[in-house]
N, C-alpha and C positions, 0 to 999 in steps of 0.2 A: 409838769411834776409826777413822779410816779405815786402810786396810791398809797404807799405806806406814809412816804414824806407829806402827802396832802393831808392824811389823816393826822398825822404829828403836829404838822403846822397851819392846819386849815383856821384853827381860831385865833391865831397871831395877825395882830394888827397892820405892823408895818414890813415892808420887804427889808429894811435895815436890820429888824431882829430877826428873822429868818436866816439872812446872811451871816449873822454874828453867831447864831447857834450852828452853823454848817461849817464857819470856819475851823474849828476844831477837828473835825471829821477829816478835812482836808489839809490840814497845815502839815502832817509830816510827808504827805506826798510831795507838795510845794517846796518843801526844804530839800528833800533829795532831789527834784528836778533843778533847783538853783545850785545846789552844789556841781550838779553833773555840767550844766551850762558854764559855770565859771571854771571849771576843769577845762572844757572844750574849749574856751577862751585863752587860757593859759598855754594851752598845747598847740594853739593853732598856729603853726609858721609856714610861710608860704615857700614852697620847693622853688628849686632853681630855674626850671622849666614851665612851671605852673604859670597860667595866664592871671594877671591882676584882677580882672573883673569875676569870676567866681570865688576868688580867694576873699575880696572884700564883702561880697554880697553875703557870702557865709558869715563872714564877722557881725555884719548889720543884722543878719538873723538871730545870731546870741543875743546881740545888745536888745534887741526887740522883745525877746523871751525873757531876759532879766526885766525889762520894763513891765511886761505882762506878769511877771511874778510878783511885782511891786520891790522890786531891789534895783532899779534901774541907776545907771550911773551917769555923771557928767558928760556933755559932748566932748568936752575937752580931754577927759581922760579916755574916752572910747577913741578919739582921733590919734592919741599918743599909743594907745594899745594896737590900732591897725598899723601905724607907722612902724614901730616895733616888730611886728608880725612878718614885715617884707622882707626878701631876701636881700642879702648885701649888695646886689647890683643897684639897689634903689637908693644907697646911701648918699648919693649926691641930692637926690631930689628931697629925701629927708632932712638935710642938711640945708638946703635952700628953703624949705617949706618953713623951718625953725627961726632961720636967720630973719626972714621977713615977718615973723610975728602973724601967720595967715591964722586966721580963725575962721575953718571953713565948717560948714555941716558935713555929716559922712557922705551925704550924697554928691556934693559939690567935690570933696576930696577923692571920691569915686571916679567921678569926670576928671578929674586933673590926672589921676594915676593911669586911667584909658588912653588919655592924651598922649601922656609921656611914655608909655610902654613901648610903642614900636621904636623909639629914638634909643631908649635904653637896650632893646633887644639887638639893635643894629649896631651899636657900640660895642656890646659885648661878643660880637660874633667875630671870631679870629680871622684876620686875612694872612694870605702866606704866600711865601715867595720861595720857589727852590733854585738852588744854586749848582754849579758845576764845579769840576776840578780846577779850573782856573780862577775862580772866585767871582765870576760874573754871575750877574742875576739873570735867571731865566724862568719863564714859567714851566717850564718842563724840563729834566736834566738827570744826570746821574754823576755820581762821585766815585773815582776808583781810587781807593785807600790803598794802605800797604797791603800788599797780598794780590791776589786777583779777583776778590769778592767787588761788586759793585753796591753802591750804596746810594741811595735817594735821599737828599738833605732836605728837608721841611724845615721852615723858619716862620714861626708863628709870632705876629706881634700881638700881644694882649697889652692894651693900654700904653704904660711905661716900660713892661718887662717884656723881654723877647726871649720865647723858647725854641730852642732847636732842637729836633727831631731827627735822627739819621735811621733811615730802615735799611737794614743789610738785606741785600738779595743774593741768594744763592744761586 
């Protein structure tokens, strides 16, 4: 304790009394920090290519900060917030988690998400096939449409939708 505080609280008998006297001095700072932490939690959305582990660890840090500021939230609410902050490619995982009424700690949820991440990334990687003029499927090929320009046709299969991209070569 610095000398000014020691002189002020030197004759106070209990630590509880000292803490109660110090609370008003730091209350405004704690309120600001709590508001900033809540804002960070609400703004925290996982980007498409962001790995899940650093995202969840960051969220857990925010929840720990709220707990330290004596404004903690329930485990279930924290889990719901983490699940809603994930990118849309985790929608099947979230649906499965909620359908089975899983009640896991944030650390257990983190482990589950790390386990399922490679599967989700593999499923969202587009596979492609190039086709030629005859309509046959090939790994490489070109298509000659009307006129004399050549075009590469690339067919991407994304879950149930198919996206066809034609690259014109001049």
